[in-house]
C-alpha positions as CSV (number, residue, x, y, z in Angstrom):
1,M,41.9,29.6,-40.2
2,A,41.3,33.3,-40.9
3,S,40.3,35.6,-38.3
4,E,39.4,39.6,-38.5
5,E,42.8,40.5,-37.0
6,G,44.5,38.2,-39.4
7,E,45.8,34.4,-39.7
8,V,45.7,31.8,-36.8
9,Y,48.5,29.1,-37.6
10,E,48.1,25.5,-36.6
11,M,51.2,23.8,-35.3
12,Q,51.2,21.8,-38.4
13,R,51.4,25.0,-40.3
14,L,54.6,26.3,-37.9
15,I,56.2,22.7,-38.4
16,A,55.8,23.1,-42.5
17,D,57.4,26.2,-42.0
18,L,60.4,24.9,-40.4
19,K,60.5,22.2,-42.8
20,S,60.5,24.5,-45.8
21,G,62.3,27.5,-44.6
22,N,59.9,29.9,-45.4
23,Y,59.2,31.9,-42.5
24,K,56.9,34.5,-41.1
25,Q,58.5,37.6,-40.0
26,I,56.6,37.4,-36.6
27,Y,55.4,34.6,-34.4
28,L,53.1,34.5,-31.1
29,L,53.9,30.8,-29.4
30,Y,51.4,30.7,-26.7
31,G,49.2,28.5,-24.7
32,E,49.0,26.2,-21.2
33,E,51.3,23.6,-22.7
34,D,54.6,24.7,-21.5
35,Y,56.6,21.9,-23.0
36,L,55.4,22.5,-26.5
37,R,55.9,26.3,-26.4
38,K,59.4,26.1,-25.4
39,Q,60.1,23.2,-27.8
40,Y,59.0,25.4,-30.8
41,R,60.6,28.4,-29.5
42,D,63.9,26.5,-29.7
43,K,63.3,25.2,-32.8
44,L,62.7,28.6,-34.4
45,R,65.8,29.9,-32.8
46,E,67.8,27.2,-34.2
47,A,66.2,27.7,-37.7
48,L,66.6,31.2,-37.8
49,V,69.9,32.2,-36.1
50,P,73.2,30.4,-37.0
51,E,74.9,28.8,-34.4
52,G,77.4,31.0,-32.8
53,D,75.9,34.4,-34.1
54,T,75.6,36.5,-30.9
55,M,75.8,39.6,-32.8
56,N,72.3,39.2,-34.6
57,Y,70.1,37.5,-31.8
58,R,68.9,38.9,-28.5
59,Y,66.9,37.2,-25.9
60,Y,64.3,39.2,-23.3
61,S,62.3,37.6,-20.5
62,G,60.5,39.1,-17.7
63,K,58.1,41.7,-17.3
64,E,60.6,45.0,-17.5
65,V,61.3,44.6,-21.5
66,P,62.9,47.9,-22.3
67,V,60.6,48.1,-25.7
68,G,63.0,51.2,-26.9
69,E,66.2,49.2,-27.1
70,V,63.8,46.2,-28.4
71,I,63.0,48.5,-31.4
72,D,66.5,49.7,-31.7
73,F,67.9,46.4,-32.2
74,A,65.3,45.4,-34.7
75,E,65.8,48.7,-37.0
76,T,69.8,47.8,-36.7
77,M,71.1,46.3,-40.0
78,P,72.3,42.6,-39.6
79,F,76.1,42.4,-39.1
80,F,76.9,40.0,-41.9
81,A,73.8,37.9,-41.8
82,E,70.4,37.5,-43.5
83,R,68.3,38.6,-40.4
84,R,68.3,39.9,-36.8
85,V,66.1,37.9,-34.5
86,L,64.3,38.4,-31.1
87,V,62.7,36.4,-29.1
88,L,61.0,37.5,-25.9
89,E,59.3,35.5,-23.5
90,D,56.9,35.8,-20.4
91,T,57.0,39.8,-21.0
92,G,53.2,40.3,-20.3
93,L,53.2,42.7,-22.9
94,F,50.2,41.0,-24.6
95,Q,47.9,41.7,-21.5
96,K,49.5,45.2,-20.7
97,G,51.5,47.7,-22.0
98,G,52.4,46.6,-25.2
99,E,51.3,49.3,-27.1
100,A,54.5,50.8,-28.6
101,L,55.5,47.7,-29.6
102,A,52.1,46.7,-31.2
103,A,52.4,50.4,-33.2
104,Y,56.2,48.9,-34.6
105,M,54.8,45.4,-35.4
106,E,52.5,47.0,-38.2
107,S,55.6,48.0,-40.0
108,P,58.9,46.2,-38.8
109,A,62.1,46.4,-40.4
110,P,62.4,43.8,-43.1
111,T,65.3,42.2,-41.7
112,V,64.1,41.6,-38.3
113,N,62.3,38.3,-36.9
114,F,60.2,38.0,-33.8
115,V,59.4,35.1,-31.8
116,F,56.9,36.2,-28.8
117,V,56.4,33.2,-26.1
118,E,53.7,33.6,-23.4
119,S,51.7,31.6,-21.4
120,E,48.5,33.8,-21.2
121,I,47.4,36.6,-23.6
122,D,44.5,39.0,-24.1
123,K,43.1,38.6,-27.8
124,R,41.6,42.2,-27.4
125,S,45.3,43.7,-26.8
126,K,46.6,45.7,-29.6
127,I,49.9,44.2,-30.0
128,Y,48.1,40.6,-30.3
129,K,46.0,42.3,-33.1
130,A,49.2,43.7,-35.0
131,V,51.1,40.1,-34.5
132,S,47.7,38.4,-35.6
133,K,47.9,40.4,-38.7
134,N,51.0,40.7,-39.7
135,G,52.3,37.3,-38.4
136,A,51.6,33.9,-37.2
137,V,49.8,33.1,-33.7
138,I,50.2,29.3,-32.8
139,E,48.2,28.1,-29.3
140,F,49.7,25.4,-27.8
141,A,46.7,24.1,-25.7
142,R,46.8,21.0,-23.0
143,Q,47.1,17.6,-25.2
144,D,44.2,15.4,-25.3
145,E,44.7,11.9,-23.6
146,N,45.0,9.9,-26.9
147,T,47.8,12.3,-27.9
148,L,49.6,12.0,-24.7
149,K,49.3,8.2,-24.3
150,R,50.6,7.9,-27.8
151,W,53.7,10.1,-27.0
152,V,54.8,8.2,-24.1
153,L,54.0,4.4,-26.1
154,S,56.5,6.1,-28.7
155,M,58.9,6.7,-25.9
156,L,58.8,3.6,-24.5
157,R,59.0,1.6,-27.7
158,K,62.2,3.5,-28.5
159,E,63.9,1.6,-25.6
160,N,61.5,-1.8,-26.4
161,K,59.8,-1.2,-23.2
162,Q,55.9,-2.8,-22.8
163,I,53.6,-1.4,-20.6
164,S,49.9,-2.3,-20.1
165,E,46.8,-0.2,-20.5
166,A,46.1,0.0,-16.6
167,T,49.7,0.6,-16.0
168,L,49.9,3.3,-18.5
169,N,46.4,4.6,-16.8
170,L,48.6,4.5,-13.2
171,F,51.3,6.2,-14.6
172,F,49.0,9.1,-16.1
173,Q,47.1,9.5,-12.8
174,M,50.5,9.9,-11.0
175,T,52.0,12.4,-13.4
176,G,49.0,14.7,-14.3
177,A,48.9,15.8,-18.1
178,D,51.8,18.5,-17.9
179,M,54.1,17.4,-20.7
180,C,57.2,18.4,-19.1
181,N,56.6,16.5,-15.9
182,I,55.6,13.5,-18.1
183,R,58.9,13.3,-20.1
184,S,61.0,14.2,-16.7
185,E,58.8,10.9,-15.2
186,T,58.8,8.6,-18.4
187,E,62.8,9.0,-18.2
188,K,63.3,8.3,-14.5
189,L,60.8,5.2,-15.1
190,L,63.1,4.0,-18.2
191,C,66.2,4.5,-15.9
192,Y,64.6,2.4,-13.3
193,C,63.4,-0.4,-15.4
194,M,66.7,-0.4,-17.6
195,N,67.0,-4.2,-17.4
196,K,63.5,-5.0,-17.7
197,D,61.4,-5.7,-20.6
198,S,57.7,-4.8,-19.2
199,I,56.9,-1.9,-16.9
200,T,54.6,-3.0,-14.0
201,A,52.2,-0.8,-11.9
202,K,54.5,-1.7,-8.9
203,D,57.4,0.4,-11.1
204,V,55.0,3.3,-11.5
205,E,54.3,3.6,-7.8
206,E,58.2,3.3,-6.6
207,I,59.6,5.7,-9.1
208,C,56.9,8.4,-10.4
209,T,56.8,11.4,-7.8
210,K,52.8,12.0,-7.0
211,Q,51.7,15.6,-7.9
212,V,50.2,18.0,-5.7
213,T,46.9,17.9,-7.1
214,N,47.1,14.0,-6.4
215,Q,47.7,14.6,-3.0
216,I,44.9,17.1,-2.8
217,F,42.8,14.4,-4.2
218,A,43.8,12.1,-1.5
219,M,43.2,14.8,1.2
220,V,39.6,15.1,-0.1
221,D,39.2,11.2,-0.4
222,A,40.3,11.2,3.4
223,I,37.7,14.1,4.2
224,A,34.9,12.2,2.6
225,A,35.8,9.2,4.6
226,K,35.8,11.2,7.7
227,Q,39.4,10.5,8.5
228,Q,40.5,13.6,9.6
229,K,44.0,12.7,11.1
230,E,45.0,11.5,7.6
231,A,43.6,14.7,5.9
232,L,45.3,17.0,8.2
233,A,48.7,14.5,7.7
234,L,48.4,15.4,3.9
235,Y,47.9,18.9,4.5
236,Y,50.9,19.0,6.7
237,D,53.0,17.2,4.4
238,L,52.3,19.7,1.5
239,L,53.3,22.5,4.3
240,T,56.3,20.4,4.5
241,L,57.2,20.6,0.8
242,K,56.5,24.4,0.9
243,E,53.6,24.6,-0.7
244,P,52.0,27.8,-0.1
245,P,48.7,27.4,2.0
246,M,46.6,29.9,-0.5
247,R,47.4,27.6,-3.1
248,I,46.3,24.4,-1.3
249,L,42.8,26.3,-0.2
250,F,42.7,27.1,-4.3
251,L,43.3,23.4,-5.2
252,I,40.9,22.4,-2.5
253,A,37.9,24.5,-3.8
254,R,38.7,23.4,-7.3
255,Q,38.7,19.9,-6.2
256,F,35.2,20.3,-4.7
257,H,34.1,22.4,-7.5
258,I,35.0,19.5,-10.2
259,L,33.3,17.0,-7.8
260,L,30.0,19.3,-7.8
261,Q,29.9,19.1,-11.6
262,V,30.9,15.6,-12.0
263,K,28.1,14.8,-9.5
264,E,25.5,16.6,-10.9
265,L,26.5,15.3,-14.4
266,A,26.5,11.8,-13.1
267,M,23.1,12.5,-11.4
268,K,21.8,13.6,-15.1
269,G,23.0,9.9,-16.3
270,Y,26.0,10.7,-18.5
271,H,28.8,8.4,-18.6
272,D,32.2,8.7,-17.5
273,R,33.8,10.0,-20.7
274,D,30.9,12.4,-21.4
275,I,31.6,13.6,-18.2
276,A,34.9,13.9,-18.7
277,E,34.5,15.9,-22.0
278,K,31.8,18.5,-20.2
279,V,34.3,19.0,-17.5
280,G,37.6,19.1,-19.3
281,L,38.8,15.9,-17.6
282,H,41.7,13.7,-19.1
283,G,39.6,10.4,-19.5
284,F,42.4,8.3,-17.6
285,I,41.1,10.2,-14.3
286,A,37.1,10.5,-14.8
287,G,36.2,7.6,-13.4
288,K,38.4,8.4,-10.5
289,Y,36.4,11.3,-10.1
290,V,33.4,9.9,-10.6
291,R,33.8,7.4,-7.9
292,Q,35.1,10.2,-5.6
293,A,31.8,12.5,-6.4
294,S,29.5,9.5,-5.0
295,K,30.9,10.1,-1.8
296,F,29.2,13.3,-1.6
297,K,25.6,14.8,-1.6
298,A,25.8,17.6,-4.0
299,S,24.5,20.1,-1.6
300,Y,27.4,19.2,0.6
301,L,29.5,19.9,-2.2
302,R,28.2,23.2,-3.1
303,E,28.5,24.3,0.9
304,A,32.1,23.3,0.7
305,V,33.1,25.5,-2.7
306,E,31.3,28.3,-0.8
307,S,33.2,27.5,2.6
308,C,36.4,28.0,0.5
309,V,35.7,31.1,-1.2
310,E,34.4,32.3,2.3
311,A,37.9,31.3,3.8
312,E,39.6,32.9,1.1
313,E,37.9,36.1,1.6
314,M,39.1,36.0,5.3
315,V,42.6,35.7,4.6
316,K,42.7,38.5,2.2
317,T,41.1,40.8,4.4
318,G,43.2,40.0,7.4
319,R,40.6,38.5,9.4
320,M,42.3,34.9,9.5
321,D,45.8,33.3,8.9
322,D,46.1,31.5,5.8
323,Q,47.4,28.3,7.7
324,L,44.7,28.3,10.0
325,S,41.9,29.0,7.4
326,V,42.6,25.6,5.4
327,E,43.0,23.6,8.6
328,M,39.6,24.6,9.7
329,I,38.3,23.9,6.3
330,I,39.7,20.3,6.4
331,V,38.5,19.8,10.0
332,R,35.2,21.2,9.6
333,Y,34.4,18.4,6.9
334,S,36.2,15.8,7.8
335,A,34.4,15.6,11.2
336,A,32.6,12.5,11.9
337,S,28.9,13.0,11.5
């Protein structure tokens, strides 16, 4: 797909480069899906750098990248090799401060290859425009429900394990859609079920770790049921797990906001799958959100979102303690009518 800045690659074309050995001089791997980003970072590094070659390879990570040193390394001729390779990860240069490197990207030494790896970028930045003009940009977005299901089923088939559709949906409700977490939880499940042919719902519940977002979902469920003691207990559990109160507040606000969107769409007559698509939810949890949203009035959800925003402002301006601000939101909305 062509753009004004240059060519934006699809992942399939990156796979084709790896198979053919015809590489772009510059790659930018970015996007929300951490697992795929890192997987293809490693594949490119292994393809571009001969095993054991430490003279012609340099890796930089973090915000304090010595750009002058990077350019000096790029300009130096390879030592008994075809190329020099630089991997720069999570530098923030694609959001701020990448101007000097952007200028270099316009005409880099012919013997250097760059691989940039970033979770977030600004497409208006000079370095993004330079890289997309002179190299390849690949976005690794969150994968859709069917792709994730096929991926897990392929891992299970390799180990000759069976799983029902309902149990697979439960598994995704526990793990969320992050591929790193899914991979880790699948491996745990396979070890746990080593001597079994089929994986059951009980196995999933026994071995898979509930994600923080699931804890928040359960907390909001308790708030809806006016089970104040349970809602507060879930909050204190998250604090024990070292979750920052402001992150918990953000997740509660996000949950109420999603529920408000779901509620409004359901009131307009949309079905679960259509709601999932419009709100950006995976299909395997859409029904769960519709059921939870049905327990609230739209006006209640709107007010809850506004209260979370007000609580955040009070914490930021020093008018309230962060832990107390979340407690007050929970107490207020879980109080018996």
